[in-house]
C-alpha positions as CSV (number, residue, x, y, z in Angstrom):
1,M,0.0,0.0,0.0
2,S,1.5,3.3,-1.0
3,R,1.7,6.2,1.4
4,D,-1.5,8.2,1.0
5,A,-2.8,11.3,2.8
6,A,-5.1,9.2,5.1
7,I,-2.2,7.2,6.6
8,A,0.6,9.7,6.3
9,G,2.4,10.0,9.6
10,L,0.7,6.9,11.0
11,E,2.5,3.7,12.1
12,V,0.6,1.1,10.1
13,Y,1.2,-2.6,9.4
14,L,-0.5,-5.2,7.2
15,V,-1.3,-8.1,9.4
16,G,-2.8,-11.6,9.6
17,G,-4.0,-13.7,6.6
18,A,-2.9,-11.3,3.9
19,V,0.7,-11.6,5.1
20,R,0.4,-15.4,5.5
21,D,-1.1,-16.0,2.1
22,R,1.3,-13.8,0.3
23,L,4.2,-15.7,1.7
24,L,2.5,-18.9,0.6
25,D,1.9,-17.5,-2.9
26,R,-1.8,-17.8,-2.4
27,P,-4.4,-15.2,-3.6
28,V,-4.9,-12.4,-1.1
29,T,-8.6,-11.5,-1.1
30,E,-8.7,-9.0,1.7
31,R,-6.2,-7.0,3.7
32,D,-6.4,-5.9,7.3
33,W,-4.2,-3.3,8.9
34,V,-3.1,-2.4,12.4
35,V,-2.4,1.1,13.5
36,V,0.0,1.7,16.4
37,G,0.1,4.8,18.5
38,A,-3.2,6.4,17.4
39,T,-6.5,7.2,19.0
40,P,-10.0,7.0,17.6
41,E,-10.1,10.7,17.4
42,D,-6.9,10.7,15.3
43,M,-8.5,8.2,12.8
44,E,-11.8,10.1,12.5
45,R,-9.9,13.4,11.8
46,R,-8.3,11.7,8.9
47,G,-11.6,10.7,7.4
48,F,-11.7,7.0,8.6
49,R,-15.2,5.8,9.4
50,P,-15.6,3.8,12.7
51,V,-17.3,0.4,12.3
52,G,-16.0,-1.7,15.3
53,K,-18.5,-2.7,18.0
54,D,-16.3,-4.4,20.5
55,F,-13.0,-2.6,19.6
56,P,-11.9,0.3,17.5
57,V,-12.0,-0.6,13.8
58,F,-12.1,2.0,11.0
59,L,-12.7,1.9,7.2
60,H,-10.2,3.8,5.0
61,P,-11.9,6.7,3.4
62,Q,-10.9,5.6,-0.1
63,T,-10.0,1.9,-0.2
64,H,-12.5,0.9,2.6
65,E,-10.0,-1.6,3.9
66,E,-10.1,-2.2,7.7
67,F,-7.7,-0.4,10.0
68,A,-7.8,-1.5,13.7
69,L,-6.1,0.2,16.5
70,A,-3.5,-2.0,18.2
71,R,-5.1,-3.8,21.2
72,T,-4.7,-6.4,23.9
73,E,-7.3,-8.7,25.3
74,R,-7.7,-10.0,28.9
75,K,-9.8,-13.1,29.8
76,T,-12.5,-12.2,32.4
77,A,-15.0,-15.0,32.1
78,P,-15.4,-18.5,30.5
79,G,-16.3,-18.9,26.8
80,Y,-16.1,-16.8,23.7
81,H,-17.4,-13.5,25.0
82,G,-15.4,-13.4,28.3
83,F,-12.8,-10.8,27.2
84,T,-11.9,-7.2,28.1
85,V,-10.3,-5.3,25.2
86,H,-7.7,-2.6,25.8
87,A,-6.9,-0.4,22.8
88,A,-4.7,2.6,23.4
89,P,-1.7,4.5,21.9
90,D,0.7,2.7,24.2
91,V,-0.1,-0.8,22.9
92,T,2.8,-2.1,20.8
93,L,2.6,-4.1,17.5
94,E,4.2,-7.1,19.3
95,Q,1.5,-7.0,22.0
96,D,-1.2,-6.8,19.3
97,L,0.3,-9.8,17.4
98,G,0.8,-11.7,20.7
99,R,-3.0,-11.9,21.2
100,R,-3.5,-13.8,17.9
101,D,-4.1,-17.5,17.7
102,L,-1.4,-19.1,15.4
103,T,2.1,-18.0,14.7
104,V,1.4,-18.0,10.9
105,N,-1.3,-15.5,11.6
106,A,0.8,-13.3,13.8
107,M,3.1,-11.8,11.3
108,A,3.0,-8.2,10.0
109,E,4.4,-6.2,7.2
110,T,5.2,-2.5,6.8
111,P,3.6,-0.7,3.9
112,E,6.9,-1.1,2.2
113,G,6.9,-4.9,2.5
114,E,9.3,-5.4,5.4
115,L,8.3,-8.5,7.5
116,V,7.8,-8.2,11.2
117,D,7.8,-11.7,12.8
118,P,8.2,-11.7,16.6
119,F,6.8,-15.2,17.1
120,N,8.7,-17.1,14.4
121,G,5.7,-17.5,12.1
122,M,7.9,-17.7,9.1
123,A,9.7,-20.7,10.5
124,D,6.4,-22.5,11.2
125,L,5.3,-21.6,7.7
126,R,8.3,-23.3,6.3
127,S,7.9,-26.4,8.5
128,R,4.2,-26.5,7.8
129,Q,3.2,-26.2,11.4
130,L,0.1,-24.7,12.8
131,R,1.3,-23.6,16.3
132,H,-0.3,-21.4,19.0
133,V,1.4,-18.0,19.6
134,S,1.2,-18.2,23.4
135,E,-0.6,-19.7,26.4
136,A,-3.3,-17.1,25.8
137,F,-4.6,-19.5,23.1
138,R,-6.3,-21.5,25.9
139,E,-8.5,-18.4,26.8
140,D,-10.7,-18.7,23.7
141,P,-12.3,-22.1,22.8
142,V,-13.2,-20.8,19.3
143,R,-9.5,-21.1,18.6
144,I,-9.8,-24.9,18.6
145,L,-12.3,-24.6,15.8
146,R,-10.1,-22.1,14.0
147,L,-7.1,-24.4,14.3
148,A,-9.1,-27.3,12.8
149,R,-10.4,-25.0,10.0
150,F,-7.0,-23.8,9.1
151,A,-5.8,-27.4,9.1
152,A,-8.6,-28.2,6.6
153,R,-7.6,-25.3,4.4
154,Y,-3.8,-25.9,4.3
155,A,-3.6,-29.7,4.6
156,P,-3.1,-30.0,0.8
157,L,0.1,-27.9,1.3
158,G,1.3,-30.2,4.0
159,F,0.3,-28.3,7.1
160,A,-0.7,-30.0,10.3
161,P,-1.3,-28.8,13.9
162,A,1.8,-28.8,16.0
163,E,1.7,-31.5,18.7
164,D,2.2,-29.0,21.6
165,T,-0.8,-27.1,20.2
166,M,-2.9,-30.2,20.1
167,A,-1.9,-31.0,23.7
168,L,-3.1,-27.5,24.7
169,C,-6.4,-28.1,22.9
170,R,-6.9,-31.4,24.8
171,E,-6.3,-29.6,28.0
172,M,-8.9,-27.0,27.0
173,V,-11.5,-29.7,26.2
174,E,-10.9,-31.4,29.5
175,A,-11.3,-28.1,31.3
176,G,-14.7,-27.7,29.8
177,E,-13.9,-24.7,27.7
178,V,-15.5,-26.1,24.6
179,D,-18.8,-26.6,26.4
180,A,-19.1,-22.8,26.7
181,L,-19.2,-22.3,22.9
182,V,-22.3,-20.7,21.6
183,P,-24.1,-22.6,18.7
184,E,-23.9,-19.7,16.2
185,R,-20.1,-19.5,16.6
186,V,-19.7,-23.3,16.2
187,W,-21.8,-23.3,13.0
188,Q,-19.9,-20.3,11.6
189,E,-16.6,-22.1,11.9
190,W,-18.0,-25.5,10.8
191,S,-19.7,-24.0,7.8
192,K,-16.5,-22.3,6.7
193,A,-14.6,-25.5,7.2
194,L,-17.0,-27.4,5.0
195,G,-15.9,-25.0,2.2
196,E,-12.2,-25.6,2.7
197,A,-10.0,-27.8,0.5
198,A,-10.0,-30.8,2.9
199,P,-13.1,-30.5,5.2
200,A,-12.6,-34.0,6.6
201,V,-9.4,-32.8,8.3
202,F,-11.6,-30.3,10.3
203,I,-13.5,-33.3,11.8
204,Q,-10.3,-35.3,12.3
205,V,-8.6,-32.5,14.2
206,L,-11.6,-32.0,16.5
207,R,-11.7,-35.7,17.2
208,D,-8.0,-35.9,17.9
209,C,-8.3,-33.3,20.6
210,G,-11.5,-34.6,22.1
211,A,-13.7,-31.7,21.0
212,L,-15.7,-33.7,18.5
213,A,-17.2,-35.8,21.3
214,R,-18.4,-32.7,23.1
215,L,-19.6,-30.8,20.0
216,L,-20.8,-33.6,17.7
217,P,-21.2,-36.8,19.6
218,E,-23.4,-38.1,16.9
219,I,-20.4,-38.2,14.5
220,D,-17.8,-39.1,17.1
221,R,-19.6,-42.3,18.1
222,L,-19.4,-43.6,14.6
223,F,-15.7,-44.4,15.0
224,G,-15.1,-48.0,15.9
225,I,-18.5,-49.2,14.7
226,P,-18.0,-51.9,12.1
227,Q,-19.9,-52.3,8.7
228,P,-20.0,-55.4,6.4
229,E,-16.6,-55.7,4.8
230,K,-18.2,-56.8,1.5
231,H,-19.7,-53.3,1.0
232,H,-17.3,-51.4,3.2
233,P,-13.6,-52.5,2.9
234,E,-12.7,-49.8,5.3
235,I,-15.1,-51.4,7.9
236,D,-15.0,-48.5,10.4
237,T,-18.1,-46.3,10.0
238,G,-16.3,-43.2,11.2
239,V,-13.5,-43.8,8.7
240,H,-16.1,-44.2,6.0
241,T,-17.8,-41.0,7.0
242,L,-14.6,-39.0,6.6
243,M,-14.0,-40.7,3.2
244,V,-17.5,-39.8,2.1
245,L,-16.8,-36.1,3.0
246,E,-13.5,-36.3,1.1
247,Q,-15.4,-37.6,-2.0
248,A,-18.1,-34.9,-1.6
249,A,-15.3,-32.3,-1.7
250,R,-13.9,-33.9,-4.9
251,L,-17.4,-33.8,-6.5
252,T,-18.6,-30.3,-5.6
253,D,-17.8,-27.2,-3.7
254,D,-21.4,-27.0,-2.6
255,N,-21.6,-26.8,1.3
256,E,-25.0,-28.4,1.4
257,V,-23.8,-31.5,-0.3
258,R,-20.7,-31.8,1.9
259,F,-22.9,-31.3,5.0
260,A,-25.3,-34.0,3.9
261,A,-22.5,-36.4,3.1
262,L,-21.0,-35.9,6.6
263,L,-24.3,-36.6,8.3
264,H,-25.7,-39.4,6.0
265,D,-24.9,-42.4,8.3
266,L,-25.6,-41.0,11.8
267,G,-28.2,-43.8,12.3
268,K,-25.4,-46.4,12.4
269,G,-24.3,-44.9,15.7
270,T,-27.5,-46.2,17.3
271,T,-27.5,-49.7,15.9
272,P,-27.6,-52.2,18.8
273,Q,-24.2,-53.9,19.1
274,E,-25.7,-57.4,18.8
275,Q,-26.7,-56.5,15.2
276,W,-23.3,-55.4,14.1
277,P,-21.9,-55.2,11.4
278,R,-25.4,-54.9,9.8
279,H,-27.3,-51.7,10.3
280,I,-30.9,-52.4,9.3
281,G,-33.1,-49.3,9.5
282,H,-30.2,-46.9,10.1
283,E,-31.5,-44.5,7.4
284,Q,-34.7,-43.6,9.3
285,R,-32.9,-43.6,12.6
286,G,-30.5,-41.2,11.2
287,V,-33.2,-38.6,10.3
288,K,-33.9,-37.9,14.0
289,L,-30.2,-37.4,14.7
290,V,-29.7,-35.1,11.7
291,R,-32.6,-33.0,12.9
292,Q,-31.1,-33.1,16.4
293,V,-27.7,-31.7,15.2
294,C,-29.3,-29.1,13.0
295,E,-31.5,-27.9,15.9
296,R,-28.6,-27.7,18.3
297,Y,-26.5,-25.5,15.9
298,R,-29.3,-23.7,14.2
299,V,-28.2,-25.0,10.8
300,P,-29.9,-23.3,7.8
301,N,-33.0,-25.0,6.5
302,D,-31.5,-25.8,3.1
303,H,-28.7,-27.8,4.7
304,R,-31.0,-29.5,7.1
305,E,-33.5,-30.6,4.4
306,L,-30.9,-32.0,2.1
307,A,-29.2,-33.9,5.0
308,V,-32.6,-35.4,6.0
309,I,-33.5,-36.7,2.6
310,T,-29.9,-38.0,2.1
311,S,-30.1,-39.9,5.4
312,R,-33.5,-41.3,4.6
313,Y,-33.1,-42.3,1.0
314,H,-29.5,-42.9,0.2
315,L,-29.8,-46.7,0.1
316,L,-32.8,-46.4,-2.2
317,C,-30.7,-44.3,-4.5
318,H,-27.9,-46.9,-4.5
319,Q,-30.5,-49.6,-5.5
320,A,-31.9,-47.5,-8.4
321,R,-31.0,-50.1,-11.1
322,E,-32.9,-52.8,-9.3
323,L,-36.0,-50.8,-8.4
324,R,-39.4,-51.1,-10.0
325,P,-40.6,-48.1,-12.0
326,E,-43.2,-47.4,-9.4
327,T,-40.6,-47.3,-6.7
328,V,-38.4,-44.9,-8.7
329,L,-41.4,-42.6,-9.1
330,S,-42.1,-42.8,-5.4
331,L,-38.4,-41.8,-4.7
332,L,-38.8,-38.8,-7.0
333,E,-42.0,-37.8,-5.2
334,R,-40.7,-38.3,-1.7
335,T,-37.6,-36.3,-2.3
336,D,-39.8,-33.6,-3.9
337,A,-37.7,-33.8,-7.1
338,F,-40.4,-32.3,-9.3
339,R,-40.7,-29.1,-7.3
340,R,-37.1,-29.0,-6.1
341,P,-35.0,-30.4,-9.0
342,E,-31.8,-28.6,-7.9
343,R,-32.0,-30.1,-4.5
344,F,-32.6,-33.5,-6.1
345,R,-29.4,-33.0,-8.1
346,K,-27.5,-32.3,-4.8
347,F,-29.0,-35.4,-3.2
348,L,-27.6,-37.5,-6.1
349,L,-24.2,-36.0,-5.6
350,A,-24.2,-36.8,-1.8
351,C,-25.2,-40.4,-2.6
352,E,-22.4,-40.7,-5.2
353,A,-20.0,-39.4,-2.5
354,D,-21.3,-42.2,-0.2
355,A,-20.8,-44.8,-2.8
356,R,-17.2,-43.7,-3.5
357,G,-16.2,-43.1,0.1
358,R,-14.9,-46.7,0.5
359,T,-11.4,-48.1,0.4
360,G,-10.4,-48.9,-3.1
361,L,-13.7,-47.6,-4.6
362,E,-12.9,-43.9,-4.7
363,D,-12.8,-43.7,-8.5
364,R,-15.6,-46.1,-9.4
365,D,-18.4,-45.1,-11.7
366,Y,-21.8,-44.3,-10.1
367,P,-24.4,-45.1,-12.9
368,Q,-27.3,-44.5,-10.5
369,R,-26.9,-40.8,-10.8
370,P,-27.3,-40.4,-14.6
371,L,-30.0,-43.1,-14.5
372,L,-32.1,-41.2,-11.9
373,E,-31.4,-37.9,-13.7
374,R,-32.9,-39.4,-16.9
375,C,-35.8,-40.8,-15.0
376,H,-36.4,-37.5,-13.4
377,A,-36.2,-35.6,-16.7
378,V,-38.7,-37.8,-18.6
379,A,-41.1,-37.9,-15.7
380,A,-40.9,-34.1,-15.1
381,G,-41.8,-33.6,-18.8
382,I,-45.2,-35.1,-18.1
383,G,-47.8,-32.8,-16.6
384,G,-51.6,-32.7,-16.1
385,A,-52.5,-30.2,-18.8
386,E,-52.6,-32.8,-21.6
387,F,-54.9,-35.0,-19.6
388,A,-57.1,-32.1,-18.6
389,A,-57.4,-31.3,-22.3
390,Q,-58.7,-34.9,-22.8
391,G,-61.5,-34.1,-20.4
392,L,-60.1,-35.8,-17.3
393,K,-60.7,-34.1,-13.9
394,G,-59.3,-34.1,-10.4
395,K,-58.1,-37.5,-9.2
396,A,-58.3,-39.0,-12.7
397,I,-55.7,-36.5,-13.9
398,A,-53.3,-37.4,-11.0
399,Q,-53.7,-41.1,-11.8
400,A,-53.1,-40.5,-15.5
401,V,-50.0,-38.5,-14.8
402,S,-48.7,-41.1,-12.4
403,A,-49.3,-43.9,-15.0
404,A,-47.6,-42.0,-17.8
405,R,-44.6,-41.1,-15.6
406,T,-44.3,-44.7,-14.5
407,K,-44.3,-45.9,-18.2
408,A,-41.7,-43.3,-19.1
409,I,-39.5,-44.3,-16.2
410,S,-39.8,-47.9,-17.2
411,A,-38.4,-47.2,-20.6
412,Q,-35.3,-45.7,-18.9
413,L,-34.8,-48.7,-16.6
């Protein structure tokens, strides 16, 4: 950033993700700046517009980039909101960087591009370590979620959480810090993680530190539950679940599909042990658990609805080539495919991810998806108008449409 009138004479530094991603040769989508030695009045006199609610943040009068006054934080109560913020001209850049979560996020640059790295973030960047800046990490349980999310983003580059950071996360979980997280904040981080390059890593990191059992016990309990080796060479249901999420990430960047893929087999966690490795009826049992998770974290309705139909009907989708035409039509109707064709397309993607999320079967074809797409297309092309024109009315029209759709589907099968 060139020296302009608005910041002339100010001590400003580019901080956080913009510095990290530039050093990784990744696209920088937004830039945040820290101002050292200034007051809110100084900023407003220069034309900056205040926007911060909890601490002083200002928008640049021309670029509209965010400039925050250097600040420190002090823990005053459990959970995410229990902090007192101190922003004043005497707060140094190092103090501001010291309150951040990970060393790779605690680097700064001058406007001329000179790196400021008091916590050795560059060394951790080179060694691909996600490491906490200080013991202050333990004061905010959201940082466990952020650690897992960054691991999901940068895993393809070889990054992983440092072991001492994971040990600290386990201590935080055991101390009950995770239990104080508010639902909206959990969903915010979870939703972002679903959109990362390796979303399954997010779940794995939470499980490795014990947070998954506290936040998503419905997923955590799947690990260790066996499935029939004939259909699931990986055997373990939890392993299968992560593999399905990996395949969903390969197939689409749609968060709804990835969410449905993650939750599709929750019912297997409630199968009586004497019935293992079979899981008869797990589809319907899973519906209640999907709704339970969505209610707890106030998950958006579009995510919830797709996850529900995926849990309930994924086995029927897998059996598409063996189904009678009447059953295929019933599947289309029960998934509301004629009114919600785009959601039905997402349902098929989640089912394909399920079929591929198995050891050695990751690249196999899934002919059920194009087959059901063709069945849907021919059936959707048949409506009641042509039968009404023939003089049929009411129930007779519905019966005629159903019969014609069944016949059209039969030709596809």
